[in-house]
N, C-alpha and C positions, 0 to 999 in steps of 0.2 A: 421310144427310139427303136429303129429297125436297122438291120444289117442289109447287105447287098442281096440276100436271098428273100428278103421280106419278113424274116423271123424277128420277133421282138428281142431286143437286147436289154438285159438287166445289168445294172452296175454292180460292181463287187461290193459296194457299200450296202446295197439292198440284200445281197446274198448273206453278208456278214450279219445284218440285222435279223434276217430270218433264222440263221443258225445260232444266234445269241442265246446262251443258256441251254443249248441242247446237250451239253456234256455233263450237266449237273444231275445228281441223283433225283429220281422222280418215281411216281407210281407206274404201274404197268401200262396204263392207258397213255400217260404222258410220254413214256418211253417209246411207245408205238408211234405216237405223233412225231416225236423227235426223229425217229428213224425214217419216217415218211418225208419229213422236211429235208433231211440229209440226202435221201435218195432223189427227191425231186430237184434239188439244187444241182446234183451231179448230172441228172438227165437233161436238164435245161442247158447246163454248161456244155455238155457234149453234143447237143442238138437232137437228141432222141425223144425229147418230151413231146414234140408235135405229133408223133404217132400215137402216143398215149392219150393226148388231149383230144384227138379226132374221135376217139371211141367213147370216152367217159366224160359226160357233162358234169357230174358231181366233182370229179377231180379237177376239171377246168375251173369250176366255180371256187373250189377250195383254194387252189393255187392263186387265182386272181385276187381273192380276198386277202390271202397271206401277203402277196406282193403289195397290195394297196395299203394294208396295215403297216407293213414295214416302211413303205415310202412315207406314210403319214407320220410315223414315229420319227423318222430321220428329219423330216421337215420341221416338226415340233422342236426337236432337239437343236436344230440350227437356229430356229427363231429364238429359243431361250438363251442360247449362247450369244447371239447378236445383241439381245436386250441386256444381258449381263455385261458385255463389253462396252456398250454405250453407257451404262450406269457407272462402270469403272472409270471411263474417260472423264465423266462429269466429276466423280469422286476425286480423281487425281488433280483436277483443275482447281478445286476448292481448297482454301487454307483450313487449318485446324479450327481457327476462330469462326470461319464461315460455316463449317460443318456443325459446330456446337450451336451457333445462333439459329441455324435452320433445323437443327435436331435430326440431321441425316446420319444414319449409320452406314458402315461399309456394306456394300451389296454382297450377298451370299452367292457363291458359285452354284449354278444349278447342278443337281445330281443327274449324272448321265449313266 
């Protein structure tokens, strides 16, 4: 998605996924990566990241992979929730006797 200036726009949901777990205790290297994630999110939100990306191909690749991974994680989570909701609709339509006859157990909610 792009805004009126042609800059790519990233949803808040993707930012939240990128920053997920960055406040937890971690080793020195993980802390450094977490700080880099926080800084990049703020740079992108404020519109200053394009200057940084013009110069550093490694940072551009790292950020692109990070956004792609976050997007894939969100899509996978949505897919699992949709599957769970479908299973629950089927579960709720069946009577207790039908569930026992078919040997169907209540679906487990996916861990998110």
